[in-house]
C-alpha positions in Angstrom: -15.4 33.2 11.0 -13.3 30.5 12.7 -14.5 27.9 10.1 -13.4 30.1 7.3 -10.0 30.5 9.0 -9.6 26.8 9.4 -10.4 26.3 5.7 -7.9 28.8 4.6 -5.2 27.3 6.9 -5.8 23.8 5.5 -5.2 25.0 1.9 -1.8 26.4 2.6 1.0 24.9 0.5 3.6 22.8 2.3 7.0 21.6 1.4 9.8 19.4 2.8 12.3 16.8 2.1 12.0 13.0 2.0 14.2 9.9 1.6 14.1 6.1 1.9 14.9 2.7 0.4 14.4 1.5 -3.1 13.8 -2.1 -4.2 14.3 -2.1 -7.9 14.3 -4.5 -10.8 14.3 -4.5 -14.5 11.3 -6.1 -16.1 11.0 -7.8 -19.5 8.6 -10.5 -20.7 10.5 -12.9 -18.3 10.9 -10.8 -15.2 12.4 -12.5 -12.1 11.5 -11.1 -8.8 14.7 -12.6 -7.3 16.8 -9.9 -9.1 15.8 -7.1 -6.7 18.5 -4.5 -6.0 18.4 -2.4 -2.8 19.1 1.3 -3.2 17.9 4.7 -1.9 15.9 7.8 -2.8 16.2 11.3 -1.5 14.7 14.6 -2.5 12.4 17.6 -2.0 8.6 17.8 -2.3 5.9 20.4 -2.3 2.2 19.9 -1.8 -0.4 22.4 -3.2 -4.0 21.9 -2.0 -6.7 22.2 -4.5 -9.5 21.4 -2.0 -9.4 20.1 1.5 -9.0 16.5 0.3 -7.2 16.8 -3.0 -3.7 18.2 -3.7 -1.0 18.2 -6.4 2.5 17.1 -5.2 5.5 17.7 -7.4 8.8 16.3 -6.3 12.5 16.2 -7.4 14.4 13.2 -6.3 17.8 11.5 -6.6 17.0 7.8 -7.0 18.8 4.6 -7.7 17.4 1.9 -10.0 18.7 -1.4 -11.5 18.9 -5.1 -10.8 20.9 -7.7 -9.1 21.8 -11.2 -10.2 23.0 -13.8 -7.8 24.6 -16.8 -9.6 25.8 -20.1 -8.1 26.9 -23.1 -10.2 29.4 -25.9 -9.6 32.5 -23.6 -10.3 31.7 -20.0 -9.6 29.4 -18.2 -7.2 28.8 -14.4 -7.0 26.7 -11.4 -7.4 26.4 -9.1 -10.4 24.7 -5.6 -10.0 23.5 -3.2 -12.6 23.0 0.1 -10.8 21.8 3.4 -12.5 21.2 6.7 -10.9 18.5 9.2 -12.0 17.1 12.6 -11.2 13.4 11.9 -11.1 10.4 14.4 -11.1 7.0 12.8 -10.3 3.9 15.0 -10.3 1.2 13.3 -8.2 -2.4 13.8 -7.5 -2.9 13.2 -3.8 -6.4 12.2 -2.5 -7.0 12.2 1.2 -9.1 9.1 2.2 -9.1 10.2 5.9 -7.4 13.1 7.7 -4.1 11.3 7.8 -4.2 8.6 5.1 -3.9 9.3 1.3 -3.5 7.6 -2.0 -1.4 9.3 -4.8 -0.9 8.6 -8.4 0.7 10.4 -11.4 3.3 10.4 -14.0 7.0 10.6 -13.5 10.0 11.6 -15.8 13.6 10.9 -15.0 17.1 11.5 -16.4 20.0 9.0 -16.1 23.0 10.7 -14.6 25.4 7.9 -14.0 25.7 4.1 -13.5 28.0 1.2 -12.9 28.1 -2.6 -12.9 29.8 -4.6 -10.3 30.7 -8.3 -10.3 31.8 -10.0 -7.1 32.6 -13.7 -7.3 34.6 -16.3 -5.4 37.4 -15.8 -8.1 37.5 -12.0 -8.7 35.9 -8.7 -8.2 35.3 -5.9 -10.7 33.6 -2.6 -11.1 32.9 -0.6 -14.3 31.4 2.8 -14.8 28.6 2.9 -17.4 28.7 5.2 -20.5 25.2 6.7 -20.2 25.3 7.3 -24.0 24.8 3.6 -24.4 21.4 3.8 -22.8 18.2 5.8 -23.2 18.9 8.6 -20.7 15.2 9.5 -20.4 12.9 7.3 -18.3 9.1 7.9 -17.9 6.3 6.0 -16.2 3.5 5.9 -13.7 3.8 6.3 -9.9 1.2 5.2 -7.4 1.1 4.6 -3.7 -0.3 5.3 -0.2 0.9 7.7 2.5 0.3 8.6 6.1 0.7 12.3 6.9 1.2 13.4 10.6 1.9 16.9 11.7 5.5 17.2 10.7 6.4 13.7 9.5 4.9 11.6 6.7 5.4 8.0 5.6 4.7 6.3 2.3 5.1 3.3 0.0 5.1 3.9 -3.7 5.5 1.8 -6.9 7.1 3.2 -10.1 6.2 1.4 -13.2 8.5 2.3 -16.1 7.0 2.7 -19.6 10.2 3.4 -21.5 13.0 1.0 -22.5 16.4 1.6 -20.8 18.4 0.0 -23.5 18.8 1.3 -27.0 17.3 -0.7 -29.9 20.8 -1.3 -31.4 21.6 -3.3 -28.2 24.8 -1.4 -27.7 24.6 -2.2 -24.0 25.8 -5.7 -23.1 24.4 -5.5 -19.6 20.6 -5.5 -20.2 18.1 -6.6 -22.7 17.2 -3.7 -25.1 13.5 -4.0 -24.0 14.1 -3.8 -20.2 12.2 -1.3 -18.3 12.5 0.0 -14.7 10.4 -1.3 -11.8 10.9 0.3 -8.4 9.2 0.0 -5.0 10.2 2.6 -2.6 9.5 3.2 1.0 10.1 6.7 2.4 9.9 9.0 5.3 9.3 12.8 4.8 9.8 15.8 7.0 7.5 18.8 6.5 9.4 22.1 6.8 6.5 24.5 7.2 
């Protein structure tokens, strides 16, 4: 009877919130890992056990993406940033390798809500809000990562690989190549609420 009670207890859905740091870039055929932009992610998650070792974990997150360019030549030095903000919904299959360690993988879909570019140089500083209509507002891709679940706290590292182009084919955006896609590594801490 106690074994049956333990199994039922382990299969109870859990939920909580999570947040952390993003290290994002835009990739094309000539991606440069030096263009990493630091941002953040924050959101809610729920975990629905299917078995004792497999669960489905949907999330809804506010997350920043983009890229940074540091330039330095004989006349001008500075940093240009392309920063876009998304509401992102991943749906992950979580497999427990041990009691506390898991791997997770699944698709994500995201919607661009805002963005801006900044340019700070030794001569001037400027900031410009982006018109999201100049970009493909929907982003989709594959997420994968690893996590450590403790009683009330969980930690994880995840990589999001974008499969859709950010720019429109008519190249109406002067900020990015029309074939650029999102690439984001995030590190997060979660707090289970039940």
